[in-house]
N, C-alpha and C positions, 0 to 999 in steps of 0.2 A: 454544436459542441461549445462548452465553455472554454475560455482561454486559460492554458495552464500557468500556474504561478511561476515567477522566475526562480524561485527557491522551492522547487517541488519536493525535493528530498525533505526539507523541514516541514512543509505542509503535511506531507505524509506521515511524518514521524508524530506530528501533532494529532493527526487523525487516529493513528494507532493507539497513541495514549488515551485519547478521549473515548474511543469506542471499546477498547479491549483492556486496558491496563490501569485505568484510574489512577494516574500519576505513578505512584510506586518508585521502584529503583530508578536511578538516572540512566538515560537511554541516550545513544548518538544515532546518526543515520546509518552506522555500520554494526549496531547492535544485533546479534542473532535473535531474531524473534521467536524462533522455536526454542531456543534455550531459555528465553524470557517466559514461555508459556503458551505461545500461538499454537492453537490445535485446528483440526479440520473444520469445526464450527466456527472458530475465530477467522479462518480463511474466508468463509463464506460471508460471514458478517462484513469483514473488511472489503471484499470485492463489491458488495453491494453498495457499501458506504463511498468507495472510490467511484463506482459508476455515477451515483447520486451526486456527489461532491464536484467532481471533475468533468462530468458529461461525456464520459467515454464508455464504450461497451468493452467489457473484458471477456474475450472469448474463452470457451472451456479449455481449449488448448493451451491458454496462458496461465492457466490455474495449476502451477507447478510449485514445488518446493523451492527450486532455485529461485523463482520469480517473487516469492513472499518471504524469502529468507532475511532481508533487511530493508529499511527505508529507500536505500540507494537502488537495490535491485528492484523494488516496487517502482521507483521513479522511472527507471529505464524501461520497464514493462508498460507503464502508463503513457509515456512518450511514444512507444511503438503503436500502442492501440490508438493514439490519437492522431498518428501521421496519416496523412492522406494516402488512400490505396493506389 
């Protein structure tokens, strides 16, 4: 597993912008990603990107609207997925 960046929320926000939103409107780590246009296909793309970029496995049970709603909620989910069992 890769070491998680110290500013995981910002790293995830950059990933979201890079993979899904091509810049666009300003976003913060608390921006509602669904209101910004995230859909089910985007969730799957984002999940794969997170697994590749951060070296964590995102279990199917973690793929929820709550976990993918903001960069902050994504960071909390990624930290849980990266934590030793």
